[in-house]
N, C-alpha and C positions, 0 to 999 in steps of 0.2 A: 269184212275181214280181209286184210291185205294178204297177197301171196297165195300159194297153193294150199289146199285143205290138208290138214295133218292126218296121218294114219290113226286108226282107232287105238292102236297100241300106245302111241305117243299121247293121245288125248287122255287115256286112262292113267298114264304116268303123271300127267299134269294134275289130274284130279287127286291122285294119291298124295303127291307132294304138297298140295294145297290143304286138303282136308284131313289127311292122316298125320303129316309131319309139320303142318302149319308154317310152311316156308313162304317167303315173300314172292311177289310176281317176278321180281328181278332175279332172285336166286333160282326160281323155277326155269326162267328163260335161259339162264346160263347153263343149267343142268341139262336141259332138253335141246339146246342149240336153237332156240327161237327167240323172237323179240318179246319184251315184257308186255307190249300192247296186244300181241297175239294171245298171250296168256290171259290178260284181262278180258279179251273178247270171249274166250271159251268159258271162263269163270262166270261171266255175265249170262251167257247162253244157258249154263247149268241152272243159274238162279231163276232166269225167266221160265225155264221148263219145270221148275218146282222139284228138282231132283233132291235126293237125300244121300248122304254117304254113310256107309258103303252102298254102292249101286246094288239094285235088286239082283239076287242070284238068278242066273240063267238069262240075263239081259244080253242079247246078241249084239255084235258090232253094228249090224244093219239096223236093229231097233234103236240103238243109241244114236246112230247117225240121223235117223228120221226125227228123233226127238230134238236133237241139237240143230238140225237144218230142215225145218218144216218147209214144204213147197209153198211158194207165194200164192196168196189168194187173189184172184182178179178183182179189181175195184172198178165199179161202173159209176159210182156216185161221187161227185166232187165234194159232197158234204163231209166225207171222211178225211179230206186233206187238212192237215193242221194249218193254223194261221201262224206262219213263222214270224210275221211282224210282231204279233202278240207274244210269241215265245221269246224273241229277242228282247223285247221290253221287260218281260218278267225277269229274265236273267240279269238284267242291268239294275232294275229298280228294287229288287227284293234280296235281302241277305239270305244265304244258305239255300237258295232255290237252285236246283240242279235240273239237267235235262231228264234224268230218271224220274224225278218227282213230277215234272210237267208231262212226261209221257204217261205216267200212271193216271194222272187226272184226265188226260186225253182218252185213255182206254176206258175209264169209268163212264165218260160221256159216249164213247163209241166202242162198245165191246168187240165189234167186228173190224175195228180200225187196224192200222198198220202196227207191225211189231217194233220193238225198241231199236233194233239195229237199223231198220229202214228209216225210222224217225230221226235217229241221230245222223245217219249218213246224209239224208236229204236236207236237214237243217244246216249242217256244215257246208253243204254245197250251195245252199241259198245265201248263207252268210259270206261265203267266199266271193260272191258277186258284188258285195258292198264295197264302198271306198275303203282303202286300207285303214284310214283313221277311224272308221265306224265299226270295224270288225271286232275289236277287242271287247270282251265281255266284262268291263269294269263295273263294279257295283256302285249303286247310287251313293253319293256323298263319301266315297271311299278315298279317292286320290285327286290331288291337284298337281299337275306337271308344270314345272317352271324352267325357263331358260332365257337366254338373250339371243336376239336375232343376230346373224352375222352381218347384216346390213346396218349402216348408221345413217343419220340424217344431220345435215349441216345446220347449225344454229349460229347466226351472226350476231356478235355483240354490237348493238347500235351505237355505242360510244367509241369503242376502240377499233371496231372492224375485225376483231379477232374471230376466227371460225372455230367453233366447238363441235366435235363429233358426238352427237347425242346417241346414247345407247338405247335400244328398244327392248324392254322387258316384256315377256309373254307368259301368261298363265292359262292353262287349259284344264277344265274339269273332265275326269275320265269318262263318266257315263254319258253326259249330255253334250260334251265338246264345247260347252259354253266358254267363251274366250275373253280374256282381258289383256290389254296392252297399254303401255305408257312409255314415255321417253324420260331418261335421266341423264345427268351429265357424265356419269361414270358407272363402273361396275364395282365400285368400292363398297365396303360393308354398310356404310350409312345409306347409300342408294338402294342396295340389295334388300336390306331390312325394311326400308320405307316402302319399297314396291310391294313386298309381301303384305304389309299392313293395309295398303290401299287396295290390293287384290281381294283380301278377305272382306274389306268394307264394300267393295263393288259387288261381291257375291252375296253379301248379307249373312254370311255364315262361314263355318270352318269345316274342312274335310278331315277325315280320320288321319290322313297322311299327306305329306308334301314330298314330291319326288323331284329333286334338283339334279342337274348335271354336276360333275365334280368340279365346280367353280371354286376358286380359292376363297372367295368371300363367304361361301357356305361350308366348304369342307377344308379343314386346315391340313389334313394328311390323307392323301388318296390311298385307299387300299380296297382290293376287291371284296374282302370279306368283312373287315371292320374299319370303315373309314371314320376318321375323327371329325366330329362336327365342331365348327367354330363356336366358342362359348356364347357369343352374342346370339348366334343363330339358334343354339340350343335353348337359350333363355326365351327367345321368341316362341319356340315350340311349346315350352312350358306354360307361357302366358296364355296361348290359344288352345292349350290342351290337345295338341296334335303331335305327330311324330315325323321326324325327318328320315327318309329312306333314300339315300343318294343312289343314282343309277350306277350300275357297275361299269368299270372301265372297259371300253371296246365292246359294249353290249348294246347295240342300237335299239333292240326291241324294248329295253327297259325305259327308254325315253321316246318311243315312237310318237306318243301323243304330243309331247312338247315340240318335236321336230316338225310334225305335221301342222301344228298350230303356228309355229314360226313361219312355215312356208305359206300358209294362208294369209298371215298378217303381211308378209312381204309382197304377196301377189295382190291382195285386195285392199291394202291400206297404203303401204310404203310406195308401191308402184304408182298409185294415183297421186301421191304427194311429190313425185320426183321433180316436177316443174315449179313447185312452190318455194318461196323464200321465207324463212322464219327468222325473226329477230329476238325471240325469247322462247324459253322452254314452255311457258304457259300457253303461248300461241300455238306451238307444235302439238301439245297434248290436247288442246281444244279441237284441233283438226282430226287427231287420231280418234278421239271419243265419238265424233260424228260418224266417221266411217266404221267404227267398231259396232255401233248400233245397227248399221246396215248389214254388216257381216253376220251378227248374231240373229238377225231376223230374216236372213236369206233362207228360203225353203231348201230342204235337202232334195237331192235328185232321186235317191232310191229308198228313202224312208219318209214317212209322213211327218209333217211339222218342220220346225227349225231349231237351231241351237237354243234360242230363247224359250220356245214352247217346251222343249224337252227338259230344259233347266228347271222351269217352273213345275213341270209334272214329275220329274224323276229326282234330280239332284237336290233342289232346294228343300223339300220336306225331310230329306235324310241328313242334311248337314247340321252340325252342332251350332248352337247360338253363339254370337259374338260375345266376348267378355264385356263387362260394364264399361271399361275404358280401353282404348287402343294401346298397344305396346309402346312403351317409351324407350327410345334408343339408349342402350347401355353399352359401356366399354368395360373391358376386363384387363387387368394387369396383375402380374405376380410381383410381390414386394417382400422385403425382409424388414422386420421390425427393428428400428434403431434402438440404441441404448437408452434413449430418452422416452421409450415406449410410444413413439409416433411413427407413422408411415407417410410417405410423400406421394401426393396425387396432384399432378399438374402444378407443381411449385408450392402447394399448400400442405401443411402437416396436420394429420388427424391422429388422435390418441386411440390406443387399443389397450386392453388389460396388460399391466406391466409384467405379468407372468409369461407373456408371449415374446419377450425380448429375444432377438436373434432367430425367431421362428419365421418361416416363409408363409405368407398369407396370399389369398386371392382377393383382389379388390374389384368390386363392381360399382361403377359410378355413372350417373346420368347427369343431366343439367341441374337437377335439384337435390340429389342425394348421393351419399357415399356409403357403401356397405363393405365391411371387412369380414372375410370368411376364413376359418381355419378348419381344415378337414371337412369341408362342406357345411360347417355350422357357423351361423352368423355370430360374431363376437363383438361387433361394434357397428353403430350406425350414426351417421352425422348428416346434417344439412350441408349441401355443397357450398363452399366458400371460395370465391375467385381471387382472394388476396394472396399474392405470392410472397413467400418468405414468412408468413404468419402461422400461428398454431391455433388449432381448435382442440380443446382438452376437456374431457369429462372427468369430474372429480373422482368418481368411483374407479377409474382406470389407473389412478396414481397409487404408488406404494403408500402404506400407512404414514411413513415419515413425511412424505411430500404433501399428504392431504392436510396436514396441520397448517401449511402455508398457502393453501389454495385460495383463501379469501384475500390474500395480500396482493398488491399490485405495485409496480415501480413508482407510480404516481403517489401512492399512499406513503411509501418510504420517503420519497423526496419531500413531501409536505411535512412529515414528522421531523426530518432532518433540518429543514429550513426554519422551523420554530426554535431549534436549539442554536443554530448559528450558520453563517455562510460557509465556514470551513467544513463543518459537518455535512452540509449539503453537497459540497464539492466532492468530499470523500465518498458519500453515498452514490452520487452519480457516476463516479469513477469505477466503483465496484460493479455497478449494474452494467456498465459498458464492457468491462473486462471479461465478463462471463459470456460463454457461447449462448446461453439462455438466461435471461434476467432471474428466473426462478432459482438458479443455482447460487445466487448471492443472497437470497432471502434469509437463510439461517445465520450467516455472518452478520448481516445488518441488524437483525433482531438483537443479537448479543451486544453489538456495539452501542446501539441507541439506548438499550436498557441500562447501560453503564451510567447514564445520566441520572437515574434514580438513586444509585448508590453513591456517586461522587459529586453529583450536582451538574447541571447543564453547562455552567460556565467552564468548569474544569474539563468536561468532555469536549467542549469546543476548542479549548487550548490543546488538548491531547490530539485531536484530529488535525489541528494545524501543524503540530510537530510531526505527526505520522506522515502527512503529505510531504513535508520537507525532506524526511529521510527515507521516503518510499517504503514505509512499513505499514501496509494497508490490511493487516489481519486483526482479528479480534484479540488474539493473545498479545500482539504487539501493543495495541492501544491499552489493554488492561494493564500490561506491564508498565507503560508510561504513567498511568494513573497510580498504580500501587507504589511506585518508586518516587512519586512526586516530580517526575521529569517534566510534566506539563507546566510547572511553575519555574523551571530553570531555562534560561536562554541557550540556544545553540552557540557554540564557539564560531566566531567569524573566520573567514578565510585568512585574515591577516594575523590571527592568533597563532604564534609559533609554539605555544605550549603543547603538551601531550593531548592528542585528540580525545574527546569524550567517548567512552565505551559503555555500553549497557549490555551486560551479558544476557539479560532476559528479553531483549528486544531482537526479533528476527524479522527478516523480510517476508513478503507475501509468498515467495517461492517455497518457503519452508512449510507453510501450513496449507493443507488441502482442504479448502472450505467448500468444495463441491458437494451438493446434496446427493446422497446415494440411497 
């Protein structure tokens, strides 16, 4: 217990506030002017002494003090000393194991052994003599700490002579300190995600949590309390069924493992490679792997075993299994659905349900697939198409009026028109080109070409010829030409000085809106 022993009056007040008013240790400390750790120490002494509340009547301050602070019993046998190596291992390798539980088990084996306060005090003194990286009592399979080394390694392009500054990614498991390292060309999201995938593969399993520094590739918005995780990084976590817990800003203890691992990699790997020249990333990573094996098998100075042996013994059995397939790199973007119910991804257009026109969606795309999500629900999925300026459309996404024409193609219309005549074909091709999307001309063309059944194909060919000459390329204009027999009358030549021919029922294409809605 730190500091001067409290008066019996204050001790009784601590017990009253705890057991009668059920206040927290912090509140009790503030009320009594003492630290919450001191409150916790006195409460633990009461529990160890088997007291009940209220205290027995007539219990004097002297008797209470003797019960709370029994005189130490001399120990002559070293057999009563706890094995703190085993204690440290149990705390790391078992969930929910506490010093109190281990002390109780120790007392069952040694009823005359040391009391709880001595047990805790001496264990912490023993642990304080360990290397700083070994002190933390991280649970088996609990956390993997990741970061980039501050030091880079030059990689020379053999063809151009250009020098690339290779970045060194480091991952360290919390309980065993098992370490992974590799070189990448950058710290961008593609390399960041790829390094995680290879780190999990190297370990043969997945930890419950991953603790990165506040790197932009992993954390899109830095906040002490609620940092925003990059969507791609979040998708990686979902795939491996783990959780991302970024280190708090300016809290070095949150990432002590990663920083210690980085320091070890810089000292034991990068320092040994300082005089080597590398001409490819593959060559550099091969050299890192050889030295990494040496580092992980190097015996500890103050603990039995090595990183490799402790990984096999502690971390490996507690880690989650790898998923059936490694994570595939995915990109995310926000898009607004166009009026033609398509969204653009890398120059290609993919359909979504027409009811989402003008809505904002999130698109997740990989090398092989494109997924569209609205309010976190998938509304469309397509195979990735690399053709720029083209459309991939699912029939069910189209409005009912558009679905009628989904089986038609520009080539089919052109073939049909060519059977009627060359002028009909020219008019068809002109309409298909004029529209922003060929599908928008389908309804007009169906109406025009079907006029051949009512008036005969020769007359339709003549009507298309006349429509092209006067630039009246709508269904109603051509129908009017046929109804009024104008297809059988020649146009007046430019030399004809008589009154020009007028057709009140013929209007240009700008009058009719033939776009499919």
